[in-house]
TIGUNU-322074 format. One record per residue (C-alpha): residue in three letters; y, x, z. Coordinates in nm, 4 decimals. Example, Ala and Ser with C-alpha at 12.3 -4.5 7.8 and 13.67 -1.06 7.14 Angstrom:
BEGIN
<r residuo="ala" y="-0.4500" x="1.2300" z="0.7800"/>
<r residuo="ser" y="-0.1060" x="1.3670" z="0.7140"/>
This chain:
BEGIN
<r residuo="unk" y="7.3066" x="9.8563" z="-11.6480"/>
<r residuo="unk" y="7.5974" x="9.6147" z="-11.6473"/>
<r residuo="unk" y="7.6680" x="9.4479" z="-11.3162"/>
<r residuo="unk" y="7.9274" x="9.2080" z="-11.2003"/>
<r residuo="unk" y="7.8938" x="9.1190" z="-10.8308"/>
<r residuo="unk" y="8.1155" x="8.8511" z="-10.6833"/>
<r residuo="unk" y="8.1899" x="8.8162" z="-10.3184"/>
<r residuo="unk" y="8.4329" x="8.6377" z="-10.0831"/>
<r residuo="unk" y="8.3303" x="8.2736" z="-10.1320"/>
<r residuo="unk" y="8.2670" x="8.0428" z="-9.8456"/>
<r residuo="unk" y="8.3730" x="7.7273" z="-9.6731"/>
<r residuo="unk" y="8.7402" x="7.6712" z="-9.6078"/>
<r residuo="unk" y="8.9579" x="7.3804" z="-9.4996"/>
<r residuo="unk" y="9.2140" x="7.2224" z="-9.7321"/>
<r residuo="unk" y="9.5300" x="7.4286" z="-9.7414"/>
<r residuo="unk" y="9.3378" x="7.7422" z="-9.6548"/>
<r residuo="unk" y="9.2973" x="8.0651" z="-9.8448"/>
<r residuo="unk" y="9.0131" x="8.2804" z="-9.9828"/>
<r residuo="unk" y="9.0091" x="8.6068" z="-10.1675"/>
<r residuo="unk" y="8.7272" x="8.6576" z="-10.4252"/>
<r residuo="unk" y="8.6237" x="9.0025" z="-10.5371"/>
<r residuo="unk" y="8.4231" x="9.1058" z="-10.8399"/>
<r residuo="unk" y="8.2858" x="9.4606" z="-10.8401"/>
<r residuo="unk" y="8.1931" x="9.5892" z="-11.1885"/>
<r residuo="unk" y="7.9655" x="9.8669" z="-11.2991"/>
<r residuo="unk" y="7.7837" x="9.9876" z="-11.6098"/>
<r residuo="unk" y="8.0802" x="9.9593" z="-11.8511"/>
<r residuo="unk" y="8.4352" x="10.0843" z="-11.9023"/>
<r residuo="unk" y="8.6064" x="9.8345" z="-11.6815"/>
<r residuo="unk" y="8.9660" x="9.9263" z="-11.7755"/>
<r residuo="unk" y="8.9010" x="9.8236" z="-12.1366"/>
<r residuo="unk" y="8.7862" x="9.4723" z="-12.0585"/>
<r residuo="unk" y="8.9695" x="9.1519" z="-12.0204"/>
<r residuo="unk" y="8.8600" x="9.0160" z="-11.6771"/>
<r residuo="unk" y="8.8507" x="8.6462" z="-11.5945"/>
<r residuo="unk" y="8.7484" x="8.4016" z="-11.3281"/>
<r residuo="unk" y="8.5779" x="8.0800" z="-11.4321"/>
<r residuo="unk" y="8.4454" x="7.7961" z="-11.2215"/>
<r residuo="unk" y="8.1922" x="7.5248" z="-11.2499"/>
<r residuo="unk" y="8.1806" x="7.2153" z="-11.0300"/>
<r residuo="unk" y="7.8673" x="7.0011" z="-11.0055"/>
<r residuo="unk" y="7.8316" x="6.7826" z="-11.3127"/>
<r residuo="unk" y="8.1226" x="6.9506" z="-11.4898"/>
<r residuo="unk" y="8.1592" x="7.2161" z="-11.7590"/>
<r residuo="unk" y="8.2537" x="7.5718" z="-11.6782"/>
<r residuo="unk" y="8.6331" x="7.6218" z="-11.6983"/>
<r residuo="unk" y="8.8715" x="7.9156" z="-11.7149"/>
<r residuo="unk" y="9.0678" x="7.9630" z="-11.3941"/>
<r residuo="unk" y="9.2577" x="8.2874" z="-11.4545"/>
<r residuo="unk" y="9.2390" x="8.5959" z="-11.6751"/>
<r residuo="unk" y="9.3974" x="8.9420" z="-11.6734"/>
<r residuo="unk" y="9.3957" x="9.1652" z="-11.9792"/>
<r residuo="unk" y="9.3330" x="9.5374" z="-11.9909"/>
<r residuo="unk" y="9.7105" x="9.5793" z="-11.9934"/>
<r residuo="unk" y="9.7602" x="9.3640" z="-11.6917"/>
<r residuo="unk" y="9.8900" x="9.0415" z="-11.8542"/>
<r residuo="unk" y="9.7813" x="8.7399" z="-11.6510"/>
<r residuo="unk" y="9.7302" x="8.3850" z="-11.7508"/>
<r residuo="unk" y="9.6295" x="8.0804" z="-11.5443"/>
<r residuo="unk" y="9.4946" x="7.7357" z="-11.5911"/>
<r residuo="unk" y="9.7630" x="7.4760" z="-11.5106"/>
<r residuo="unk" y="9.5686" x="7.3429" z="-11.2203"/>
<r residuo="unk" y="9.5946" x="7.6745" z="-11.0289"/>
<r residuo="unk" y="9.9430" x="7.7906" z="-11.1259"/>
<r residuo="unk" y="10.1439" x="7.8842" z="-10.8273"/>
<r residuo="unk" y="9.8410" x="7.8857" z="-10.5994"/>
<r residuo="unk" y="9.6071" x="8.1498" z="-10.7325"/>
<r residuo="unk" y="9.6725" x="8.5117" z="-10.8261"/>
<r residuo="unk" y="9.4452" x="8.7307" z="-11.0333"/>
<r residuo="unk" y="9.4676" x="9.1123" z="-11.0017"/>
<r residuo="unk" y="9.2688" x="9.4148" z="-11.0912"/>
<r residuo="unk" y="9.2177" x="9.7677" z="-10.9552"/>
<r residuo="unk" y="9.0902" x="9.9822" z="-11.2353"/>
<r residuo="unk" y="9.0345" x="10.2754" z="-10.9914"/>
<r residuo="unk" y="8.7859" x="10.0596" z="-10.7997"/>
<r residuo="unk" y="8.6445" x="9.8655" z="-11.1042"/>
<r residuo="unk" y="8.7253" x="9.5471" z="-10.9223"/>
<r residuo="unk" y="8.9032" x="9.2225" z="-11.0100"/>
<r residuo="unk" y="9.0331" x="8.9844" z="-10.7417"/>
<r residuo="unk" y="9.1301" x="8.6229" z="-10.7167"/>
<r residuo="unk" y="9.3605" x="8.5325" z="-10.4307"/>
<r residuo="unk" y="9.3345" x="8.1567" z="-10.3750"/>
<r residuo="unk" y="9.5915" x="7.9826" z="-10.1585"/>
<r residuo="unk" y="9.6646" x="7.6183" z="-10.0781"/>
<r residuo="unk" y="9.3102" x="7.5342" z="-10.1608"/>
<r residuo="unk" y="9.2187" x="7.1726" z="-10.2384"/>
<r residuo="unk" y="8.8931" x="6.9874" z="-10.2232"/>
<r residuo="unk" y="8.8921" x="6.9759" z="-10.6011"/>
<r residuo="unk" y="8.8719" x="7.3567" z="-10.6091"/>
<r residuo="unk" y="8.5210" x="7.3306" z="-10.4838"/>
<r residuo="unk" y="8.2954" x="7.5055" z="-10.7355"/>
<r residuo="unk" y="8.0896" x="7.8109" z="-10.8130"/>
<r residuo="unk" y="8.3303" x="8.0781" z="-10.9259"/>
<r residuo="unk" y="8.2097" x="8.3305" z="-11.1830"/>
<r residuo="unk" y="8.3480" x="8.6660" z="-11.2905"/>
<r residuo="unk" y="8.3571" x="8.7442" z="-11.6565"/>
<r residuo="unk" y="8.4184" x="9.0715" z="-11.8486"/>
<r residuo="unk" y="8.5011" x="9.0459" z="-12.2209"/>
<r residuo="unk" y="8.5982" x="9.2596" z="-12.5145"/>
<r residuo="unk" y="8.6438" x="9.1345" z="-12.8669"/>
<r residuo="unk" y="8.5760" x="9.4558" z="-13.0614"/>
<r residuo="unk" y="8.2994" x="9.5347" z="-13.0142"/>
<r residuo="unk" y="8.2023" x="9.1993" z="-12.8745"/>
<r residuo="unk" y="8.0794" x="9.2229" z="-12.5145"/>
<r residuo="unk" y="8.0629" x="8.9273" z="-12.2833"/>
<r residuo="unk" y="7.9215" x="8.9814" z="-11.9277"/>
<r residuo="unk" y="7.8910" x="8.7360" z="-11.6375"/>
<r residuo="unk" y="7.8332" x="8.7643" z="-11.2648"/>
<r residuo="unk" y="7.5982" x="8.5475" z="-11.0671"/>
<r residuo="unk" y="7.8682" x="8.3347" z="-10.9112"/>
<r residuo="unk" y="7.9959" x="8.2767" z="-10.5614"/>
<r residuo="unk" y="8.0297" x="7.9314" z="-10.3977"/>
<r residuo="unk" y="8.3693" x="7.8053" z="-10.2783"/>
<r residuo="unk" y="8.3700" x="7.4917" z="-10.0839"/>
<r residuo="unk" y="8.6955" x="7.3279" z="-9.9682"/>
<r residuo="unk" y="8.6278" x="7.0645" z="-9.7046"/>
<r residuo="unk" y="8.7614" x="6.9406" z="-9.3701"/>
C-alpha cells in the first residue's frame, strides 16, 4: 500500500537547521511531483516547496533562500533542508505525492517542527 513516512522534525533554536526526509513506498515515486506543506496551529495548510518528476523546484516566498527541496529517486525519498529557521516556521510539516493524470494525491502523517529559544 502507499506510504509516505516523514522524519527529521524536532525542536531547534532560531537560526538553526533541520533536514526533513520523506520515504515513499507503494507507488512509482519517480513519476510523482513531491511537495512539502506545513500547517501551523489555527492556520490553513500551505505549500512550502515542490519538486517535479523532472527536478524543477519551486518555493513559497517565505522560504526562498532558506529551504531547499531535493529528491533521490533511487531511494524513493524527498528531502527538505531548512536553514535559518524562524519561530514562524513552527508547524507540522507534511509530505505530499501528486500526479495529475491519472489523479493521485497521497499524504504523509506529518512531522512536528518547533523553532524556539
